[in-house]
N, C-alpha and C positions, 0 to 999 in steps of 0.2 A: 681340246675339244674336237672330237672326231665323229664323223658320220661315215658309216661303211655299209655297203650292200654288195652282194654278189649273186650271180646267176649261172646256171649251166645251160648252154645253148647247144642244141642238137644240129651243129653245123661246124665245118672245119674252120680253124682259126684264120686261115687266109681269107675266107669269105666274110667272116665276122669283121676282121680288120678292115677290109676294103669298104664295107658298109659304114663302119665307124669313121673312116678317113674322108668320107664324103660329107664334110662338115656343113656345106651349104644345104644338105638334104635333111639334116637332123630334125627340122621342124615337120617333115613329112611323116615321121614315125615316132618321135620321142614322147609326145604328150605334154611336155613341159617347156620345150624350146619354141619360141615364136619365130626367131630368125638367128642365123649364125652366118658370119662372113669374115673372110680374111681381111685384115687392114694393114698389115706390114709384113714384109719378108716372104720367104719362100715357104709354101705350105708344108707343114709337119717337120719343120727344121727348128732347132733351138734358136731362141731370140725372135722367132716370128710371133705375130700377135693376131688374135681374132677377137671379134666382138660378138657376144651372144645376148640376145633379148630373151629373158625368161619370164614365164607367166608369174604374176604376183600373187599375193594372198592378202586377205583382209582388205584394207583401204588402198593397198598398193596394187595397182592393176598389172604392172609389169616393171621389170628393172633390167638395166643393162649391166653387163659384166665384161669388162675389157681385160683380157689375160695375155700373158706371155709364156710361150713354151720354154720349158727348162730342159726337158729330156725326152727323146723319142727313140725307141728301139722298135723297128718294124716288127709287127706280129706279136709283140711282147708288152709294150708299155708306152704310155704318153703321160707326161706330168707338166702341169702349168701352174702359174700363180697369178693372183690378182688381188687388188685391194678395193674394198667398198666400206665407206663409213668408218675408217680407222680399224677395220678388221681385214687381216690378211688371210687368204685362203690358199692352200697348196693342194691341188686336185690331181689325183692319179687314177688312170685306168690301167689295169693289168690284164693280160690275155694269156691264158695257160691252155695249151693243147692237151687234151685228155682223150686219147684215141682219135675218133672222128668227131669228137665234141670239143667245145671250148668253154672254159670257165672264165668269167669276166668279173673282176673285182673293181668296184667304183668307190673311191673314198676320198674325203677331203678333211684336212686338218685346219682348224680356225685358230688364229692367234691375234692378239692386239688389245688395245686399251678397252674397247667396247665389247670384245668377244664374251667375257664372263656375264655381261648384262644382256646382250642381244641373243646370244646363242641358245639359251633355254627357251626364249620366246619363239624362235624360228626352227628349232631342231626337228620337230615333227613335220613341218612343211618340206624341209630339205630331204629328210628320209623319204617322204612321199615322192618327191621329184627324182631322187636317185633311183628308186624302185621303178618309176614310170619310164625313166630313160632305159634302164636295163630290159624291162619287159618289152618296150618297143623295139629295141635292138634285137632281142630274141625272136620276136614275131617276124620282123623283117628278114632276118637271117634264115629262118625256118620255112619261109614261103617257097 
């Protein structure tokens, strides 16, 4: 069960990456992140962890997501995983330099016992949030 969004940003990949890597500022431009902060390890290194509080939907006002970084390639890729309610998500951001522009892909694969039940109920919300995150990153990078 996969959610995938991408966007083309009219800014150099180094600028986009630097904005993305300021995790503590995601709430200033993302539209869906209330707060994000590091809770373990060295920033943007495998095995480090962060906690993000995401805007909720329906009767859920917000939810916390604690994740562990799996892979980071500067200016190219960041992948992390986390588990919520017996659902495991592996989330990846890919950054591709295209001339002076940057294509960013944002995707997450959901697995687990409850994934087939809960995924269809929340798929539209996650697609909305993925789009909001990318649109916010674009706006911030193109300022």
